[in-house]
C-alpha angles and dihedrals in degrees: 000000000000092000091051090050092049091049091050091047091050091050091048093052091046090055091046091051091049092048091047090051090050093051091047089052092053091044089060092046090051090050092052092045092050093047089052101043114005136258100288112094090197090068099026108071094183091054090050090056094047091050091051091050092048092051091050087055089053095250105165118250093237091055091050091050091046091051091051091049093049091048092055090059110099090216094064120106119269110235122201129195115241125174122203126197123213140175129220134177123323096004098309108157126200128196110197115197116200139181109207143166090197115041092180091060093042098052090047090053093045091051090049093052091048094048091051093045100047099261137110136211115256134204119275109272096020091119098043089111094051101055138042117207110227138179110235120193127182119198135173113255098204108133092358124130097221096194093052092044092052091055093046093052097053090087089054090058103267110174104169140006132197131182116218111178108299092344132085123212113208124192125200135160121278090252093054097056093107094043092052093047091051092047093051094045092047088058091052093246120154113237108217092189139344125194143164104232133183110230118197114238090214136003130237120218121220133180118254095264093050092045091053091052092053092045090053090051091050090048090051091051093047090054091060111105093227096051118096103173139358121203126190138178093223114132 
């Protein structure tokens, strides 16, 4: 019975840690959005998107409002987005996106994680060939004529569309993020989430032991407080 309790307690704390990390991530994104466009989501399109993403991750309304309030304070830290590129075994590439108020600390931590996990930091731009940056939007399809919508969104830069249950996943280029957001909002559609993602142009296969090693490195990186996202081209 004691072992079962300890296992449940460990699982509970793991979930709490993951949720706390997620909320911290959105808190930083809110801070950067507020610094760039103000506290009013009606006039700050980036903040509108971050709030929608935070809600979809079950971040409580009061925590979202508190993050916006903190970010409006001139004394709060200024975060900046910095992406690092790294290489692992057999051509596995990693792009590590961070939000940091101290790049010197962040790059030192990233290098430490990579050294311990069998990777090394690469030069900026070394993985440009391995990833395409795409705008990914998810909307609810209730009451939506998907065929008509697809035609209407071509002018906004729509590249691909997938239906998953009652949700629609829309893909556009990195440059068309703003155009797609405006087009969806002008049609009164609710954006469930909107992200800039890095999609690998091809995938690298590893054996199970190698795959486990890379997964552990990615997990170690994702646990770092400054890291927002980690992308890889591992199959």
